[in-house]
FIKOL-805169 format. One record per residue: residue in one letter; x, y, z of N, C-alpha, C in turn. Coordinates in pm, whole numbers, padded with zeros to 5 digits, always signed. Example, Ala and Ser with C-alpha at 12.3 -4.5 7.8 and 13.67 -1.06 7.14 Angstrom:
BEGIN
A+01319-00569+00780+01230-00450+00780+01320-00330+00780/S+01285-00225+00708+01367-00106+00714+01290+00003+00787/
! end
This chain:
BEGIN
M+12205+06731+09713+12204+06721+09858+12070+06666+09905/K+12076+06578+10002+11954+06519+10059+11925+06587+10192/T+11804+06646+10203+11764+06722+10321+11640+06662+10383/M+11640+06647+10514+11522+06600+10587+11467+06712+10675/I+11338+06736+10661+11267+06826+10752+11191+06737+10849/K+11224+06747+10977+11161+06658+11075+11090+06737+11184/N+10997+06670+11248+10924+06721+11365+10825+06832+11332/A+10801+06858+11204+10694+06951+11167+10561+06875+11160/T+10451+06947+11173+10321+06893+11138+10300+06921+10989/V+10290+06814+10910+10289+06826+10764+10146+06818+10713/I+10108+06912+10626+09975+06909+10566+09982+06828+10439/L+09942+06703+10449+09941+06608+10337+09804+06610+10270/P+09791+06553+10151+09660+06549+10085+09551+06483+10170/E+09591+06387+10251+09493+06316+10334+09474+06380+10471/G+09548+06489+10498+09533+06557+10626+09667+06580+10692/R+09664+06636+10813+09789+06668+10881+09848+06545+10948/S+09982+06541+10951+10051+06426+11009+10188+06469+11056/D+10233+06415+11165+10367+06444+11218+10467+06347+11156/V+10513+06380+11038+10604+06293+10963+10723+06376+10914/S+10829+06308+10878+10944+06374+10817+10923+06381+10666/V+10986+06480+10603+10982+06495+10458+11126+06508+10410/V+11162+06428+10310+11299+06426+10259+11300+06479+10116/M+11393+06572+10088+11408+06630+09955+11546+06594+09899/E+11547+06568+09768+11675+06543+09699+11658+06572+09551/N+11755+06641+09493+11752+06675+09349+11622+06743+09308/G+11573+06831+09395+11457+06911+09362+11323+06843+09382/K+11323+06719+09429+11200+06642+09445+11180+06599+09590/I+11055+06571+09624+11024+06503+09750+11046+06354+09726/V+11140+06295+09799+11178+06156+09772+11131+06060+09880/D+11091+06113+09996+11047+06022+10103+10961+06101+10201/I+10861+06035+10254+10776+06090+10360+10769+05987+10472/D+10790+06035+10594+10795+05946+10710+10909+05846+10696/A+11027+05900+10667+11145+05815+10648+11185+05747+10779/G+11251+05636+10766+11299+05564+10882+11405+05641+10958/V+11420+05609+11085+11512+05682+11172+11655+05674+11121/G+11692+05565+11060+11831+05545+11020+11868+05601+10884/L+11777+05674+10820+11806+05725+10686+11922+05824+10690/S+12016+05807+10601+12131+05896+10592+12098+06016+10506/V+12115+06137+10560+12089+06261+10486+12206+06356+10506/D+12213+06457+10421+12321+06556+10431+12285+06669+10526/E+12155+06696+10541+12110+06807+10624+11980+06769+10692/T+11970+06799+10820+11846+06776+10895+11798+06908+10953/I+11673+06941+10927+11612+07063+10979+11509+07025+11083/D+11529+07068+11205+11434+07041+11312+11327+07150+11310/A+11206+07113+11272+11096+07210+11258+10992+07190+11368/S+11037+07159+11485+10946+07135+11597+10853+07255+11619/G+10725+07225+11633+10626+07328+11660+10580+07405+11537/K+10632+07370+11421+10598+07441+11297+10514+07352+11207/Y+10460+07411+11100+10376+07340+11003+10442+07348+10865/L+10443+07237+10794+10501+07233+10661+10389+07221+10559/L+10386+07317+10466+10283+07326+10363+10346+07312+10225/P+10267+07271+10125+10314+07286+09988+10335+07434+09959/G+10425+07465+09866+10442+07604+09826+10313+07660+09768/I+10284+07786+09800+10163+07851+09751+10176+07876+09601/I+10065+07860+09528+10057+07891+09385+09961+08008+09369/D+10011+08119+09321+09926+08236+09295+09899+08243+09146/D+09774+08220+09107+09742+08207+08964+09703+08338+08898/Q+09719+08451+08971+09682+08579+08909+09768+08692+08963/V+09872+08727+08889+09957+08839+08928+09988+08925+08806/H+10025+09050+08834+10072+09144+08731+10207+09195+08778/F+10314+09144+08721+10449+09181+08765+10514+09286+08675/R+10437+09336+08576+10467+09461+08505+10588+09456+08412/E+10650+09340+08397+10768+09332+08311+10740+09245+08190/P+10767+09296+08068+10838+09419+08034+10744+09540+08024/G+10807+09657+08020+10739+09779+07980+10690+09870+08091/L+10667+09815+08212+10612+09897+08320+10694+09878+08448/T+10825+09861+08431+10908+09820+08544+10934+09932+08644/H+10885+10053+08618+10892+10155+08724+10794+10122+08837/K+10693+10038+08808+10595+09998+08908+10639+09872+08983/E+10693+09776+08909+10725+09643+08962+10812+09574+08860/D+10886+09472+08901+10957+09386+08808+10964+09246+08868/I+11003+09151+08785+11001+09012+08829+11101+08987+08941/A+11215+09054+08940+11313+09035+09046+11255+09072+09183/H+11197+09192+09193+11139+09234+09321+11016+09150+09358/A+10928+09129+09262+10803+09059+09290+10827+08914+09329/S+10925+08849+09268+10951+08708+09302+11014+08697+09441/R+11091+08799+09483+11140+08801+09621+11023+08815+09717/A+10926+08900+09680+10806+08916+09763+10730+08784+09771/C+10724+08712+09659+10660+08580+09660+10729+08487+09758/A+10862+08479+09749+10937+08390+09837+10912+08424+09983/K+10909+08553+10014+10882+08597+10151+10744+08553+10195/G+10648+08554+10104+10511+08518+10137+10478+08371+10124/G+10577+08285+10097+10552+08142+10085+10502+08099+09949/I+10502+08190+09852+10457+08158+09716+10574+08104+09636/T+10560+07985+09582+10669+07921+09507+10644+07917+09358/T+10522+07947+09314+10489+07953+09171+10388+08064+09148/F+10414+08148+09047+10318+08250+09008+10283+08235+08862/L+10159+08272+08828+10113+08277+08689+10080+08423+08660/E+10145+08478+08556+10141+08623+08534+10059+08658+08411/M+09991+08772+08421+09895+08814+08319+09962+08882+08199/P+09893+08889+08085+09957+08931+07961+09960+09081+07935/N+09901+09163+08021+09888+09306+07990+10011+09386+08032/T+10126+09343+07976+10250+09417+07989+10267+09499+07861/I+10384+09562+07845+10412+09636+07721+10540+09580+07660/P+10532+09510+07547+10410+09484+07472+10324+09376+07538/N+10196+09371+07499+10108+09264+07547+10161+09130+07500/A+10149+09029+07585+10189+08893+07548+10073+08826+07475/I+10066+08847+07344+09952+08799+07265+09994+08700+07157/N+10118+08654+07163+10166+08552+07069+10278+08474+07136/Q+10328+08373+07066+10430+08288+07126+10558+08366+07155/A+10593+08459+07069+10713+08539+07092+10702+08618+07221/G+10583+08671+07249+10562+08746+07372+10577+08659+07496/I+10521+08540+07490+10535+08446+07603+10681+08408+07621/D+10747+08372+07513+10886+08328+07521+10976+08438+07575/N+10947+08563+07539+11026+08674+07590+11012+08688+07741/K+10890+08673+07791+10870+08684+07935+10933+08567+08009/I+10927+08448+07950+10995+08333+08011+11144+08360+08021/A+11203+08414+07915+11347+08442+07915+11383+08543+08024/I+11298+08644+08043+11322+08742+08149+11318+08674+08286/A+11216+08590+08307+11199+08524+08436+11313+08426+08464/E+11359+08358+08363+11470+08264+08383+11595+08334+08435/K+11610+08461+08406+11725+08537+08452+11699+08610+08584/A+11572+08630+08620+11542+08720+08730+11461+08660+08844/S+11385+08553+08821+11285+08509+08920+11342+08414+09024/L+11313+08443+09149+11355+08358+09260+11265+08236+09275/V+11146+08240+09216+11049+08131+09228+11004+08087+09089/N+10920+07984+09084+10872+07930+08956+10766+08020+08894/F+10741+08000+08766+10660+08097+08693+10587+08033+08576/G+10486+08105+08529+10415+08075+08405+10351+08203+08357/F+10324+08212+08226+10272+08336+08167+10156+08305+08074/Y+10043+08370+08099+09925+08354+08014+09947+08425+07881/I+09880+08375+07779+09871+08447+07653+09740+08525+07653/G+09744+08650+07605+09627+08735+07605+09548+08724+07476/A+09416+08723+07488+09328+08719+07371+09303+08860+07320/T+09296+08873+07189+09251+08996+07124+09143+08956+07023/P+09077+09053+06962+08979+09015+06859+09043+08956+06733/H+09177+08958+06726+09241+08925+06598+09350+08818+06608/N+09372+08754+06723+09486+08662+06734+09446+08517+06758/L+09335+08475+06698+09284+08341+06720+09388+08234+06687/E+09461+08249+06579+09560+08148+06541+09672+08139+06645/D+09713+08254+06699+09814+08252+06805+09762+08178+06928/L+09636+08199+06961+09577+08132+07077+09569+07980+07054/K+09541+07941+06934+09527+07798+06903+09661+07725+06906/N+09770+07798+06879+09900+07733+06865+09995+07759+06981/A+09951+07829+07082+10039+07866+07193+10081+07744+07275/V+10206+07745+07320+10261+07640+07407+10335+07709+07522/R+10376+07628+07620+10452+07678+07736+10374+07787+07809/T+10244+07770+07820+10158+07867+07887+10048+07793+07961/P+10003+07846+08077+09893+07780+08148+09760+07794+08077/G+09741+07905+08000+09611+07924+07938+09597+08061+07876/I+09474+08092+07841+09439+08215+07768+09363+08308+07861/K+09408+08434+07865+09338+08536+07945+09258+08626+07852/I+09128+08642+07883+09040+08730+07808+08998+08846+07900/F+09005+08967+07849+08951+09083+07920+08813+09113+07864/I+08710+09062+07933+08572+09094+07895+08533+09218+07976/G+08595+09329+07942+08581+09451+08020+08711+09484+08090/S+08731+09613+08122+08848+09662+08195+08978+09620+08129/S+08991+09649+08002+09111+09606+07931+09214+09717+07927/T+09336+09678+07893+09442+09773+07864+09493+09745+07724/G+09539+09848+07654+09589+09827+07519+09481+09774+07427/D+09514+09668+07353+09421+09609+07256+09357+09481+07307/L+09352+09463+07440+09311+09333+07494+09162+09319+07520/L+09084+09423+07501+08939+09408+07521+08880+09317+07414/V+08809+09213+07460+08734+09125+07369+08590+09125+07418/D+08510+09208+07356+08373+09229+07402+08269+09186+07298/N+08314+09166+07175+08223+09126+07068+08186+08978+07084/Q+08056+08948+07076+08011+08812+07101+08068+08713+07000/D+08074+08750+06873+08127+08658+06772+08273+08624+06800/D+08352+08722+06842+08493+08695+06876+08502+08600+06994/L+08418+08622+07094+08419+08534+07211+08376+08392+07174/E+08275+08381+07091+08229+08248+07049+08342+08171+06982/R+08418+08237+06896+08526+08169+06825+08637+08125+06921/I+08668+08210+07017+08773+08173+07113+08731+08051+07195/F+08609+08051+07244+08561+07938+07323+08544+07812+07238/A+08508+07829+07113+08481+07713+07026+08607+07653+06967/E+08707+07735+06935+08816+07688+06852+08949+07671+06924/T+08962+07717+07045+09087+07697+07118+09075+07578+07212/T+09190+07529+07260+09190+07413+07349+09251+07443+07486/L+09332+07547+07496+09390+07581+07626+09280+07625+07723/P+09301+07605+07854+09206+07658+07951+09192+07809+07935/L+09072+07858+07961+09041+08000+07948+09014+08063+08084/T+09046+08191+08094+09011+08267+08212+08978+08408+08168/A+08909+08483+08253+08867+08616+08209+08847+08711+08324/H+08872+08837+08295+08827+08948+08379+08683+08975+08339/C+08591+08952+08433+08449+08961+08400+08386+09086+08462/E+08385+09192+08384+08305+09311+08415+08247+09359+08283/D+08117+09377+08281+08049+09413+08157+08084+09555+08116/E+08144+09568+07998+08194+09697+07953+08082+09799+07933/A+07970+09756+07877+07859+09849+07854+07804+09903+07985/T+07793+09818+08086+07744+09862+08217+07841+09961+08280/V+07970+09930+08274+08070+10019+08332+08068+10156+08264/R+08058+10156+08132+08057+10284+08059+07933+10367+08092/A+07819+10302+08101+07696+10374+08136+07704+10431+08277/N+07757+10352+08370+07773+10401+08507+07871+10517+08513/F+07978+10506+08436+08079+10612+08438+08020+10747+08394/E+07931+10743+08299+07869+10868+08255+07794+10936+08369/R+07736+10856+08457+07662+10912+08570+07755+10970+08677/Y+07876+10915+08686+07966+10953+08795+08094+11021+08745/K+08097+11061+08619+08221+11109+08559+08274+11236+08625/D+08190+11311+08690+08235+11434+08756+08267+11415+08904/S+08252+11293+08952+08273+11267+09094+08422+11265+09128/R+08455+11313+09247+08590+11302+09301+08590+11220+09430/D+08483+11145+09448+08467+11061+09567+08513+10919+09533/I+08618+10872+09599+08674+10740+09570+08568+10630+09583/A+08471+10648+09671+08368+10544+09692+08282+10524+09568/D+08278+10622+09479+08199+10606+09357+08262+10509+09258/H+08386+10471+09281+08444+10366+09197+08362+10237+09208/S+08309+10211+09326+08227+10091+09344+08087+10108+09288/N+08047+10231+09259+07922+10254+09189+07940+10243+09038/V+08056+10282+08988+08085+10267+08846+08102+10119+08811/R+08183+10051+08888+08205+09907+08866+08121+09832+08970/D+07992+09826+08944+07897+09781+09044+07869+09631+09034/H+07775+09586+09115+07737+09445+09117+07689+09399+08980/K+07611+09483+08914+07557+09444+08783+07667+09418+08682/A+07769+09505+08679+07878+09487+08584+07944+09350+08603/A+07960+09308+08728+08025+09180+08757+07936+09062+08719/I+07813+09060+08763+07729+08943+08742+07691+08925+08596/V+07669+09035+08523+07634+09023+08381+07748+08957+08304/A+07872+09000+08327+07985+08944+08254+08013+08801+08297/T+07999+08770+08425+08024+08633+08471+07921+08537+08412/K+07795+08577+08408+07693+08491+08346+07721+08471+08197/R+07767+08575+08131+07798+08566+07988+07910+08465+07963/A+08017+08474+08042+08128+08381+08026+08088+08239+08064/F+08006+08226+08168+07957+08094+08210+07879+08028+08097/D+07794+08105+08031+07715+08052+07920+07806+08004+07807/L+07907+08082+07774+08001+08042+07669+08073+07913+07706/A+08120+07906+07829+08196+07787+07871+08111+07661+07871/T+07989+07671+07921+07905+07552+07929+07856+07508+07791/R+07822+07602+07704+07778+07564+07570+07891+07502+07488/H+08011+07555+07502+08124+07504+07423+08202+07397+07498/Q+08158+07366+07622+08224+07263+07702+08375+07288+07710/H+08408+07411+07746+08547+07455+07748+08586+07492+07890/P+08694+07436+07946+08737+07472+08082+08758+07622+08096/F+08692+07679+08197+08694+07824+08216+08702+07857+08364/H+08787+07956+08396+08809+07996+08535+08769+08142+08552/V+08675+08169+08643+08629+08305+08671+08727+08370+08768/L+08796+08474+08721+08890+08544+08807+08817+08636+08906/H+08884+08662+09017+08847+08760+09119+08696+08786+09131/V+08621+08683+09170+08480+08700+09201+08468+08803+09315/S+08388+08906+09294+08384+09015+09391+08249+09033+09458/T+08146+08964+09410+08011+08988+09462+07946+08861+09514/G+07858+08880+09610+07776+08769+09655+07684+08718+09546/D+07643+08808+09454+07557+08767+09342+07626+08660+09257/E+07754+08683+09225+07828+08585+09146+07845+08454+09224/A+07879+08467+09352+07897+08347+09433+07769+08265+09437/E+07655+08333+09453+07527+08262+09458+07496+08197+09323/F+07521+08269+09214+07497+08213+09080+07582+08088+09056/L+07710+08093+09091+07797+07978+09071+07757+07861+09160/A+07708+07893+09280+07667+07786+09372+07543+07714+09323/T+07452+07789+09262+07325+07729+09219+07330+07678+09075/N+07442+07701+09008+07459+07652+08871+07594+07582+08856/P+07615+07473+08930+07745+07406+08922+07771+07352+08781/S+07894+07364+08736+07932+07316+08603+08067+07247+08610/E+08079+07136+08541+08208+07066+08538+08312+07145+08461/Y+08270+07246+08387+08364+07323+08304+08408+07453+08369/V+08345+07495+08477+08369+07628+08533+08421+07617+08676/T+08532+07688+08701+08584+07705+08837+08594+07855+08863/A+08620+07890+08989+08624+08033+09024+08722+08057+09137/E+08757+08184+09150+08848+08223+09257+08801+08353+09320/V+08854+08379+09438+08835+08507+09506+08973+08558+09545/C+08991+08689+09544+09118+08749+09583+09108+08803+09725/V+09224+08814+09790+09223+08846+09932+09160+08983+09960/H+09176+09079+09870+09118+09211+09897+08966+09208+09895/H+08906+09116+09816+08760+09107+09816+08708+09028+09936/L+08797+08957+10004+08760+08891+10129+08769+08986+10248/F+08866+09079+10244+08899+09155+10364+08858+09303+10360/F+08833+09359+10243+08796+09500+10234+08655+09516+10180/N+08589+09627+10217+08459+09660+10160+08446+09813+10156/V+08333+09861+10105+08317+10005+10083+08328+10087+10212/D+08305+10023+10326+08320+10095+10453+08465+10131+10481/D+08559+10070+10407+08701+10098+10427+08753+10214+10343/Y+08673+10265+10251+08720+10376+10168+08761+10499+10250/P+08683+10541+10351+08727+10660+10427+08863+10642+10494/R+08896+10519+10532+09023+10492+10600+09137+10469+10503/L+09110+10400+10392+09218+10354+10303+09220+10422+10167/G+09111+10485+10128+09109+10562+10005+09153+10483+09883/S+09245+10542+09806+09286+10481+09680+09367+10354+09698/R+09415+10324+09819+09489+10200+09841+09405+10078+09803/I+09273+10089+09812+09188+09973+09783+09105+09994+09657/K+09147+10086+09570+09080+10100+09440+09124+09986+09350/M+09029+09902+09311+09056+09779+09237+08954+09762+09126/N+08990+09685+09025+08896+09635+08925+08900+09481+08929/P+08789+09414+08959+08660+09466+09002+08672+09541+09135/S+08579+09628+09157+08586+09714+09275+08557+09636+09403/I+08598+09697+09514+08557+09650+09646+08406+09666+09658/K+08341+09568+09720+08195+09573+09732+08153+09592+09878/N+08046+09529+09922+07988+09552+10054+08029+09444+10154/K+08004+09472+10282+08035+09374+10385+07960+09243+10362/A+07836+09252+10314+07759+09131+10286+07826+09048+10176/D+07890+09114+10082+07964+09042+09978+08084+08970+10037/N+08158+09036+10129+08267+08968+10199+08218+08838+10260/E+08108+08846+10332+08059+08728+10404+08015+08617+10308/R+07950+08655+10198+07906+08552+10103+08024+08487+10033/L+08129+08564+10006+08248+08507+09944+08318+08410+10038/W+08326+08446+10165+08381+08351+10263+08297+08224+10270/Q+08166+08241+10269+08077+08124+10273+08101+08036+10151/A+08120+08099+10034+08143+08023+09911+08272+07942+09920/L+08375+08001+09978+08500+07926+09998+08477+07807+10090/L+08416+07834+10202+08396+07728+10303+08304+07618+10252/N+08215+07652+10159+08123+07553+10101+08179+07486+09975/N+08304+07518+09941+08368+07464+09819+08296+07507+09691/E+08232+07623+09696+08167+07678+09576+08264+07765+09496/I+08364+07817+09562+08476+07886+09498+08601+07809+09538/A+08687+07782+09439+08797+07687+09461+08928+07752+09503/V+08958+07872+09452+09094+07926+09459+09095+08060+09533/V+09199+08083+09612+09230+08215+09667+09357+08265+09600/A+09352+08385+09541+09465+08443+09471+09482+08588+09515/T+09570+08662+09445+09596+08800+09488+09557+08906+09386/D+09574+08880+09256+09567+08986+09154+09665+09097+09189/H+09783+09060+09239+09890+09154+09271+09913+09246+09152/A+09891+09375+09170+09900+09471+09059+09944+09607+09113/P+10073+09623+09140+10120+09745+09206+10137+09864+09113/H+10132+09981+09175+10164+10108+09111+10255+10185+09207/T+10326+10283+09156+10408+10366+09245+10318+10444+09341/K+10377+10488+09450+10301+10568+09546+10248+10695+09481/E+10330+10758+09398+10288+10882+09334+10166+10859+09246/E+10164+10747+09174+10049+10715+09090+09927+10679+09176/K+09949+10590+09271+09838+10532+09346+09771+10632+09439/F+09848+10724+09494+09792+10813+09592+09743+10945+09532/A+09729+10949+09400+09667+11064+09334+09519+11069+09369/L+09455+11182+09344+09314+11197+09373+09229+11118+09273/Y+09116+11068+09320+09021+10999+09233+08962+11100+09133/P+08946+11063+09005+08961+10929+08948+09097+10903+08884/D+09195+10991+08909+09325+10977+08843+09410+10865+08901/C+09379+10817+09020+09455+10708+09080+09421+10577+09009/P+09521+10498+08970+09495+10373+08898+09444+10264+08991/S+09384+10162+08933+09334+10047+09009+09443+09941+09022/G+09447+09877+09138+09543+09768+09159+09618+09786+09289/L+09656+09673+09351+09729+09677+09477+09825+09559+09486/P+09933+09571+09566+10026+09460+09586+09977+09368+09698/A+10004+09237+09686+09952+09145+09788+10033+09017+09807/V+10128+08984+09718+10187+08850+09723+10261+08821+09853/E+10323+08921+09914+10400+08888+10034+10315+08880+10160/N+10184+08914+10148+10098+08912+10266+09978+08819+10254/S+09952+08764+10137+09829+08687+10117+09822+08564+10207/L+09929+08487+10214+09927+08367+10299+09914+08407+10445/A+09990+08507+10488+09982+08550+10628+09842+08596+10665/L+09774+08664+10574+09636+08705+10599+09547+08584+10622/M+09566+08481+10543+09484+08360+10559+09522+08282+10685/L+09651+08281+10719+09693+08214+10843+09634+08285+10965/N+09625+08417+10958+09562+08492+11065+09416+08451+11083/E+09349+08422+10972+09210+08374+10979+09203+08234+11038/V+09303+08151+11009+09309+08019+11073+09320+08036+11224/N+09405+08127+11266+09421+08152+11410+09296+08212+11473/S+09212+08273+11390+09084+08327+11439+08969+08228+11425/D+09002+08104+11384+08905+07994+11372+08802+08017+11262/R+08832+08099+11163+08740+08114+11051+08752+07997+10954/C+08873+07942+10941+08897+07832+10848+09012+07748+10903/S+09040+07637+10836+09146+07548+10882+09268+07561+10793/L+09382+07515+10844+09504+07516+10764+09489+07426+10643/E+09418+07315+10658+09394+07226+10545+09314+07296+10436/Q+09217+07377+10475+09139+07451+10375+09225+07553+10301/V+09312+07622+10374+09401+07718+10310+09488+07649+10206/V+09542+07533+10241+09622+07456+10145+09537+07416+10025/G+09413+07379+10049+09325+07344+09938+09303+07461+09844/W+09280+07581+09899+09249+07699+09817+09371+07757+09749/M+09488+07749+09813+09605+07822+09765+09714+07732+09706/C+09699+07602+09717+09798+07508+09664+09733+07405+09571/E+09645+07323+09628+09588+07211+09552+09498+07259+09439/A+09409+07354+09466+09312+07397+09365+09378+07467+09246/P+09468+07564+09266+09530+07624+09147+09610+07525+09065/A+09676+07430+09130+09749+07327+09054+09653+07244+08971/R+09535+07214+09026+09435+07134+08955+09372+07213+08841/V+09334+07337+08868+09267+07419+08766+09357+07439+08644/W+09485+07467+08668+09578+07499+08559+09663+07381+08517/R+09631+07262+08570+09698+07139+08529+09849+07150+08544/I+09891+07209+08656+10034+07227+08683+10090+07095+08733/Q+10192+07048+08666+10245+06916+08695+10333+06917+08820/N+10310+06819+08908+10399+06790+09022+10407+06903+09123/K+10302+06980+09134+10299+07087+09233+10163+07089+09304/G+10158+07157+09416+10032+07178+09485+10007+07087+09603/K+10091+06986+09622+10075+06899+09739+10208+06836+09776/I+10213+06788+09897+10333+06720+09947+10313+06571+09926/A+10385+06518+09828+10374+06377+09792+10505+06333+09729/V+10539+06207+09744+10662+06154+09686+10656+06170+09534/G+10764+06221+09477+10772+06245+09333+10734+06385+09293/Y+10671+06459+09382+10636+06598+09352+10756+06690+09373/D+10749+06807+09310+10856+06905+09327+10864+06947+09473/A+10987+06968+09519+11010+07008+09658+10993+07160+09670/D+10871+07205+09642+10829+07344+09663+10751+07346+09793/L+10808+07404+09897+10754+07393+10031+10765+07524+10106/C+10676+07545+10202+10695+07657+10295+10668+07611+10437/L+10752+07659+10527+10742+07625+10669+10675+07740+10742/I+10575+07707+10821+10488+07807+10882+10504+07807+11034/D+10517+07926+11090+10509+07945+11234+10373+08009+11264/M+10282+07929+11316+10147+07979+11341+10140+08073+11461/E+10244+08079+11541+10245+08167+11658+10317+08299+11631/R+10382+08309+11517+10463+08427+11488+10374+08548+11455/E+10384+08651+11535+10312+08775+11510+10405+08875+11443/H+10350+08951+11349+10432+09050+11280+10344+09164+11233/D+10406+09281+11222+10337+09400+11175+10361+09416+11025/V+10253+09440+10952+10262+09469+10809+10279+09619+10793/L+10392+09660+10738+10423+09802+10724+10471+09832+10583/D+10441+09950+10535+10495+09991+10406+10647+09975+10404/S+10711+10010+10513+10857+10013+10518+10922+09876+10510/N+10849+09768+10546+10912+09637+10541+10867+09552+10421/Q+10802+09616+10324+10763+09544+10203+10883+09532+10108/V+10898+09417+10044+11008+09399+09948+10962+09419+09804/T+10830+09427+09783+10783+09460+09650+10833+09599+09611/K+10851+09624+09483+10919+09745+09437+10844+09872+09475/C+10712+09866+09481+10635+09987+09509+10641+10030+09655/K+10676+09938+09746+10700+09968+09888+10578+10027+09959/W+10459+09973+09928+10341+10008+10006+10246+09889+10005/T+10154+09889+10099+10057+09781+10109+09926+09835+10166/P+09812+09784+10118+09685+09829+10176+09665+09778+10319/W+09747+09682+10362+09735+09628+10497+09834+09695+10593/H+09888+09810+10554+09982+09882+10640+09922+09904+10779/G+10000+09869+10880+09958+09890+11018+09887+09773+11082/E+09856+09670+11005+09787+09554+11064+09887+09458+11127/R+09846+09397+11235+09927+09294+11302+09864+09158+11275/L+09944+09068+11219+09896+08936+11181+09966+08829+11263/K+09895+08721+11288+09951+08607+11361+09956+08488+11266/G+10077+08439+11242+10100+08330+11147+10183+08381+11031/K+10296+08313+11003+10387+08363+10900+10468+08249+10840/S+10495+08259+10710+10590+08168+10646+10731+08210+10686/I+10810+08117+10738+10944+08151+10785+11055+08086+10702/R+11019+07988+10618+11116+07930+10525+11042+07888+10398/T+11105+07914+10284+11047+07877+10156+11151+07806+10072/W+11114+07686+10023+11201+07610+09935+11140+07603+09795/V+11223+07619+09693+11183+07603+09554+11272+07495+09493/H+11210+07387+09448+11286+07271+09398+11395+07231+09497/G+11361+07234+09624+11453+07189+09727+11556+07290+09771/E+11563+07405+09706+11658+07510+09743+11591+07609+09838/L+11657+07638+09948+11604+07736+10042+11621+07876+09981/V+11510+07939+09942+11518+08070+09878+11485+08185+09973/Y+11420+08151+10085+11386+08255+10183+11385+08195+10322/S+11438+08270+10417+11434+08228+10556+11419+08351+10644/D+11337+08338+10746+11319+08444+10844+11307+08380+10982/V+11411+08310+11021+11416+08243+11150+11484+08337+11249/D+11421+08356+11363+11472+08449+11465+11488+08589+11408/E+11397+08623+11313+11394+08756+11251+11526+08792+11183/N+11596+08690+11134+11718+08709+11057+11685+08674+10912/E+11642+08775+10835+11587+08753+10702+11696+08724+10600/F+11671+08622+10516+11768+08579+10415+11697+08548+10285/F+11752+08596+10173+11706+08559+10039+11823+08494+09965/H+11796+08382+09899+11898+08315+09817+11900+08386+09682/E+11971+08498+09677+11962+08589+09564+12007+08528+09431/S+12094+08428+09435+12148+08373+09310+12063+08260+09252/Y+11965+08209+09328+11884+08098+09278+11782+08149+09177/R+11747+08064+09081+11644+08099+08984+11542+07987+08972/G+11414+08028+08975+11305+07934+08957+11295+07885+08814/R+11195+07801+08788+11181+07738+08656+11039+07759+08603/L+11028+07747+08474+10896+07746+08410+10818+07626+08458/A+10698+07649+08510+10611+07538+08549+10570+07458+08426/E+10541+07331+08448+10495+07245+08339+10344+07231+08348/F+10278+07244+08233+10133+07242+08227+10086+07125+08143/G+09990+07049+08197+09939+06932+08126+09827+06966+08031/N+09857+07049+07933+09754+07101+07843+09755+07036+07705/G+09826+06928+07689+09828+06875+07554+09914+06754+07540/
! end
């Protein structure tokens, strides 16, 4: 079927333009088509904005093994609601995805369950170098340099040197220095104050590990992506030490929350890396606006309410965010903090570039018809009760946001619509494995 979206303001690579976009057979086939073009369906998007589908390069969808917290079916619906058309999922499931069989198993699950497109990282261990060297159908390798689960901690320098020297896939890492975290924990192990989580996982833990990974990447000339930068110290270091091999991202919770929010939100904002200070929020925003940090992601990592709302330190780290991340950023556009073009750069173009995702991340002829339609005037309340993620809670409960994705297409198929508050999910559609230009 050939579909034309007309009268929207379209965010193109060269800027915004009032043009039509035509989709057919899962692809964008025409932009600014002539008036006489014959199509099967015409969508009048007057007053709305058309964006490339959002790419979230850091999520934990908990399947297999932890599906009481989340699963791909629920999480991918949340993605569609939030305008996310492709997610890249982390390897710390049960079992860990540390070999080709693990990746292939997760792909098979997603092919049966996911409403949107997907990719799955392979996890590094101290012992799976050959698996890392031979992995295919994956965006890259995830290393836990601190804060690991299962057998995924890789903290030994010799093991890290071999991974950076001998593998070819792009690398990414959770950067918190394990020795610093353990020493801090000993000082605060008897604390029941949630705010001490940010003292255990402090600024030093973040900057020490980020500098260590940066050194490995630059010496071995290996593409490396710093996940969830949480401190102004890291942002300043990356800004003053630019490298062609290193990119970085910030997650929405590190942009919007800080330690002053613990009394109000408690364990809802317990994260690894931890929430930091208001000054860190401001420096991270500055880094985005200065193009010193490239990507905005979520690190979506839900837990059940019973788990999450336990007393500190028994409450686990992690929060859900995929269905609200774009709306949070659109609200900032409406507050004049950033532009819609910048949001597209951080959430569409940059993740596609970093992970070499083929035919995604921008609106261009020949690219996949992964699109989201935005109503910048639409106000909505974020409530636990209206979340579609399996855990049914959000740290942004009670906030009113202006700007919302109201239609989401994946390969030209309408998978989500919320026009006139009549919510629809295309429950029978299934996304596809993203293609990565890694070899």
